[in-house]
C-alpha positions as CSV (number, residue, x, y, z in Angstrom):
1,X,179.0,-32.3,232.6
2,X,176.1,-33.3,234.8
3,X,176.3,-36.1,237.5
4,X,173.8,-38.3,235.4
5,X,176.1,-38.0,232.5
6,X,179.1,-38.8,234.7
7,X,177.3,-42.0,236.2
8,X,176.2,-43.2,232.6
9,X,179.7,-42.6,231.5
10,X,181.2,-44.6,234.5
11,X,178.5,-47.3,234.2
12,X,179.1,-48.3,230.5
13,X,182.4,-46.9,229.8
14,X,184.5,-48.5,232.7
15,X,183.2,-52.1,232.0
16,X,184.1,-51.5,228.1
17,X,187.5,-50.3,228.8
18,X,188.1,-53.2,231.3
19,X,186.9,-55.8,228.7
20,X,189.3,-54.3,226.3
21,X,192.3,-54.5,228.7
22,X,191.6,-58.0,229.7
23,X,191.0,-59.3,226.2
24,X,194.3,-57.7,225.2
25,X,196.4,-58.9,228.1
26,X,195.0,-62.6,227.7
27,X,195.8,-62.7,224.1
28,X,199.2,-61.2,224.6
29,X,200.1,-63.6,227.2
30,X,198.3,-66.4,225.6
31,X,201.3,-68.0,223.6
32,X,203.6,-68.1,226.6
33,X,200.7,-69.6,228.9
34,X,199.9,-72.2,226.4
35,X,203.4,-73.2,225.5
36,X,204.0,-73.9,229.1
37,X,200.9,-76.0,229.4
38,X,201.5,-77.9,226.1
39,X,205.0,-78.6,227.5
40,X,203.4,-80.4,230.4
41,X,201.6,-82.9,228.2
42,X,204.1,-85.8,227.7
43,X,204.1,-88.5,225.2
44,X,202.9,-91.7,226.8
45,X,200.3,-90.1,229.2
46,X,196.9,-92.2,229.1
47,X,193.7,-90.6,228.0
48,X,192.6,-90.6,231.6
49,X,195.7,-88.8,232.8
50,X,195.1,-86.3,229.9
51,X,191.5,-85.8,230.9
52,X,192.6,-85.0,234.6
53,X,195.0,-82.5,233.3
54,X,192.4,-80.9,231.1
55,X,190.2,-80.3,234.0
56,X,192.8,-79.0,236.2
57,X,194.1,-76.7,233.6
58,X,190.4,-75.6,232.7
59,X,191.2,-76.2,228.9
60,X,188.5,-76.5,226.2
61,X,188.2,-79.5,224.2
62,X,187.1,-83.1,223.8
63,X,189.8,-85.8,224.1
64,X,189.4,-88.7,221.6
65,X,190.6,-92.3,221.9
66,X,192.6,-92.0,218.8
67,X,193.2,-89.2,216.5
68,X,193.8,-85.4,217.0
69,X,192.3,-83.3,219.7
70,X,192.7,-79.6,220.1
71,X,192.8,-78.3,223.6
72,X,192.2,-74.5,223.7
73,X,192.7,-72.0,226.2
74,X,189.3,-70.2,227.3
75,X,191.1,-67.0,228.2
76,X,192.1,-66.5,224.7
77,X,189.1,-68.0,223.1
78,X,190.8,-70.8,221.7
79,X,193.1,-68.9,219.7
80,X,196.2,-70.4,221.5
81,X,195.8,-74.1,221.7
82,X,197.6,-77.4,222.0
83,X,197.3,-80.1,219.3
84,X,197.2,-83.5,220.9
85,X,197.6,-86.6,218.9
86,X,196.3,-89.8,220.6
87,X,196.6,-93.4,219.5
88,X,195.0,-96.3,221.2
89,X,194.2,-94.2,224.3
90,X,197.9,-92.9,224.8
91,X,199.4,-89.6,223.8
92,X,201.8,-89.7,221.0
93,X,202.5,-86.1,220.2
94,X,201.8,-82.6,221.4
95,X,202.3,-79.4,219.6
96,X,201.5,-75.7,220.3
97,X,199.3,-74.1,217.7
98,X,198.1,-70.6,217.0
99,X,194.6,-70.2,215.2
100,X,195.1,-67.2,213.0
């Protein structure tokens, strides 16, 4: 194998292997990670408190004043998420969901 072939293999092969490893790891650990995050959201939190929490935890999603909001984990591409129900600007229910 020539040095050029080895270099091309490392240049393209290594990032592809690392991408697969990271994708697999974050999806494998996503359920436990998001269940822990969902357990930190408590009924009675205000929309402002929840918004601060979302920013701190780097979650994806938009929080509505009332209704259901899905707060996803960017590391698992939203597959593992929290379903947050808000009524009149206050959290009433939180549930972990798996988007399969």
